[in-house]
C-alpha positions in Angstrom: 0.0 0.0 0.0 2.8 2.3 0.9 4.6 1.5 -2.4 1.5 2.3 -4.4 1.1 5.6 -2.5 4.7 6.5 -3.3 4.1 5.7 -6.9 1.0 7.8 -7.0 2.8 10.6 -5.2 5.5 10.6 -7.8 3.2 10.4 -10.8 2.8 13.6 -12.8 -0.5 15.4 -12.3 -2.3 16.2 -15.5 -4.2 19.4 -16.1 -3.1 21.2 -13.0 -0.9 24.3 -12.9 -0.7 24.9 -16.6 1.8 27.8 -17.2 0.1 30.7 -18.9 2.8 31.0 -21.6 1.9 27.5 -22.7 -1.8 27.7 -22.2 -2.4 30.7 -24.5 -0.5 29.3 -27.5 -2.2 26.0 -27.0 -5.6 27.6 -27.1 -4.6 29.6 -30.1 -3.5 26.4 -31.9 -6.7 24.7 -31.0 -8.7 27.7 -32.3 -6.6 27.8 -35.5 -7.5 24.1 -36.2 -11.2 24.3 -35.2 -12.3 27.6 -36.6 -12.1 26.7 -40.3 -14.2 23.6 -39.6 -16.7 25.6 -37.6 -16.9 28.1 -40.4 -17.6 25.3 -42.8 -20.5 24.2 -40.6 -21.9 27.7 -40.1 -21.8 28.5 -43.9 -23.2 25.2 -45.0 -26.4 25.4 -47.1 -28.4 23.2 -44.7 -31.7 23.9 -46.5 -30.5 22.8 -49.9 -28.1 20.2 -48.6 -30.3 17.2 -49.3 -30.7 18.3 -52.9 -27.0 18.9 -53.2 -26.1 15.5 -51.8 -28.6 13.4 -53.7 -27.2 14.3 -57.1 -25.6 11.5 -59.2 -22.4 13.4 -59.6 -21.8 13.5 -55.8 -22.4 9.8 -55.2 -20.3 8.9 -58.2 -17.4 11.0 -56.9 -17.8 9.6 -53.4 -18.0 6.0 -54.7 -14.8 6.5 -56.7 -13.1 8.2 -53.8 -13.8 5.3 -51.4 -12.9 2.6 -53.9 -9.6 4.3 -54.9 -8.6 5.2 -51.3 -9.3 1.6 -50.2 -7.4 0.1 -53.1 -4.5 2.5 -52.5 -4.4 1.5 -48.8 -4.4 -2.2 -49.8 -1.6 -1.7 -52.2 0.3 0.2 -49.6 -0.1 -2.7 -47.2 1.2 -5.2 -49.7 4.4 -3.4 -50.6 4.7 -1.0 -47.6 4.8 -3.5 -44.7 7.7 -5.5 -46.2 9.5 -2.2 -46.9 9.0 -1.1 -43.3 10.3 -4.5 -42.1 13.3 -4.1 -44.4 14.1 -0.7 -42.9 13.6 -1.8 -39.3 15.1 -5.2 -39.2 18.0 -5.3 -41.7 21.3 -3.5 -42.1 22.4 -2.7 -45.7 24.5 0.0 -47.3 22.6 3.2 -47.9 19.7 2.4 -45.5 19.6 6.0 -44.4 19.3 7.2 -47.9 16.6 4.7 -48.7 14.6 5.8 -45.6 14.9 9.4 -46.7 13.7 8.5 -50.2 10.8 6.6 -48.8 9.6 9.5 -46.7 10.3 12.1 -49.5 6.6 12.1 -50.7 5.7 13.5 -47.2 7.4 16.8 -48.0 7.3 16.7 -51.8 4.6 18.9 -53.4 1.9 16.6 -54.6 1.9 18.2 -58.1 5.6 17.4 -58.4 4.7 13.8 -57.5 2.2 13.7 -60.3 4.7 15.0 -62.8 7.2 12.4 -61.6 4.6 9.7 -62.0 3.9 10.9 -65.6 7.6 10.8 -66.4 7.9 7.3 -65.0 4.6 5.7 -65.9 3.2 7.9 -68.7 2.8 6.7 -72.2 6.2 8.1 -73.1 7.6 7.5 -69.6 10.7 5.6 -68.5 8.6 2.5 -67.7 5.2 3.5 -69.1 6.4 3.3 -72.8 7.3 -0.3 -72.3 4.0 -1.1 -70.6 2.2 0.4 -73.5 4.4 -1.2 -76.2 4.5 -4.7 -74.7 1.2 -5.1 -72.9 -1.0 -2.2 -74.2 -1.3 -0.8 -70.6 -1.8 2.9 -70.3 -2.0 4.2 -66.7 -2.4 8.0 -66.9 -5.9 9.4 -66.9 -7.4 6.1 -65.7 -8.9 4.9 -62.4 -5.8 2.8 -61.9 -3.8 6.0 -62.3 -5.8 7.5 -59.4 -5.0 4.5 -57.2 -1.3 4.8 -58.1 -1.2 8.5 -57.4 -2.9 8.0 -54.0 -0.6 5.2 -53.1 2.5 7.3 -53.9 1.5 10.0 -51.5 -0.1 7.8 -48.8 2.2 4.8 -48.5 5.0 6.7 -46.5 2.5 7.3 -43.7 2.0 3.5 -43.4 5.7 2.8 -43.7 6.7 5.2 -41.0 4.0 3.9 -38.6 4.9 0.2 -39.2 8.6 0.9 -39.0 8.2 2.7 -35.7 6.2 -0.2 -34.3 8.7 -2.7 -35.5 11.5 -0.9 -33.8 9.6 -0.8 -30.5 8.8 -4.6 -30.8 11.2 -7.0 -29.1 13.1 -8.9 -31.8 13.8 -11.7 -29.4 10.4 -13.2 -30.1 11.3 -13.6 -33.8 14.7 -15.0 -32.8 13.1 -17.5 -30.5 10.8 -18.6 -33.3 13.7 -19.1 -35.7 15.6 -21.2 -33.1 12.6 -23.5 -32.9 12.8 -24.2 -36.6 10.5 -21.6 -38.1 11.7 -19.8 -41.2 12.1 -16.0 -41.1 9.0 -15.6 -43.2 7.0 -17.9 -40.9 8.3 -16.0 -37.8 7.2 -12.8 -39.5 3.8 -14.1 -40.4 3.1 -15.9 -37.1 4.9 -13.8 -34.5 5.8 -10.3 -35.9 2.5 -9.5 -37.6 0.3 -10.0 -34.5 2.8 -7.9 -32.5 2.7 -5.0 -34.9 -1.0 -5.2 -35.8 -1.9 -2.0 -34.0 0.8 -0.1 -35.8 -0.3 -1.5 -39.1 -3.9 -0.5 -38.4 -2.9 3.0 -37.4 -0.8 3.4 -40.5 -3.6 2.1 -42.6 -6.0 4.6 -41.2 -3.5 7.4 -41.9 -2.8 6.2 -45.4 -6.5 5.8 -46.2 -7.3 9.3 -44.9 -4.4 10.8 -46.9 -5.4 8.9 -50.0 -9.0 10.1 -49.6 -8.0 13.7 -49.6 -5.3 13.5 -52.3 -5.6 16.2 -55.0 -2.4 17.4 -56.6 -0.8 14.2 -57.8 -4.2 12.8 -58.8 -5.2 15.7 -61.0 -1.7 15.8 -62.6 -1.4 12.1 -63.3 -5.0 11.0 -63.7 -6.9 14.1 -64.7 -10.4 15.1 -63.7 -12.9 13.0 -65.7 -16.3 12.4 -64.0 -17.0 8.8 -63.3 -13.4 7.7 -64.1 -10.9 9.9 -62.2 -12.9 12.6 -60.5 -12.6 11.9 -56.8 -14.3 14.0 -54.1 -11.4 16.6 -53.7 -11.4 17.2 -57.5 -15.2 17.5 -57.4 -14.9 20.1 -54.6 -12.3 22.1 -56.6 -14.5 22.1 -59.7 -17.7 23.0 -57.8 -15.9 25.8 -56.0 -15.5 27.7 -59.3 -19.1 27.5 -60.3 -21.2 26.6 -57.3 -19.8 27.4 -53.9 -22.8 25.9 -52.1 -22.2 22.5 -53.8 -18.5 22.8 -52.9 -19.4 23.3 -49.2 -21.8 20.3 -49.4 -19.1 18.1 -50.9 -16.6 19.2 -48.3 -19.1 18.3 -45.5 -19.3 14.8 -47.0 -15.6 14.4 -46.9 -15.5 15.8 -43.4 -18.2 13.4 -42.2 -16.5 10.4 -43.8 -13.1 11.2 -42.3 -14.5 11.8 -38.8 -16.5 8.6 -38.9 -13.5 6.5 -39.9 -11.1 8.0 -37.4 -13.6 7.9 -34.6 -14.6 4.4 -35.3 -11.0 3.0 -35.3 -9.4 5.3 -32.7 -10.7 3.5 -29.6 -9.8 0.1 -31.0 -6.4 0.7 -32.5 -5.0 4.1 -31.5 -5.5 4.4 -27.8 -2.5 4.8 -25.7 -2.1 3.9 -22.1 
């Protein structure tokens, strides 16, 4: 009992005695993040909202956005988790450079990413010309192009999350599995994956949300064709030029979808002790 009392006595007290020089900037930061969202709600055309949201164009853009963001997240999982494992568990020359290149899309302007994708996978691109000549595959200005553009900008979020979780996980569990006769892949599949599942889920949520809101690389690499490449962010941009009320309505849909996904998964995967 005494030991527990000592522990409680030494534990930091949260929310008491906040210094004013820290409290005021914190409140300013909170207001800076919340005020634009509140303005969106205040200026929303609530009376015409049902009519705005029941149009076929809105549902088509939302359907395409959800499909492409989910497909981009799935692709990020397939190639991003092994990449994160490679960065966290192996030593090879130039690993620091590889890590920097993997995280480059986080700071690279999305439009530049779209241009880079065009130069690599376009019909006259470094790889795209061979895809077109040998297999007749053209990626730009297609739904597949949307998925690739979203994967390019979203996968680094997954890789960073999974790599951090792998570094925090004790590698001795994997070593024990290999000493018992399991291959490295079996140890990864049966031991490592369950250990890092929360990190994978958190990274997937971040990647999905980033893919859902992607604009620059998508419009540069895939264009803005309704029903084929026009996702919700592109529809918002187009509507903002001609019908601001419709743009606000579309923005509310994106806001609601994002909040619903994050709120639904946060308690299960992203809680901290």
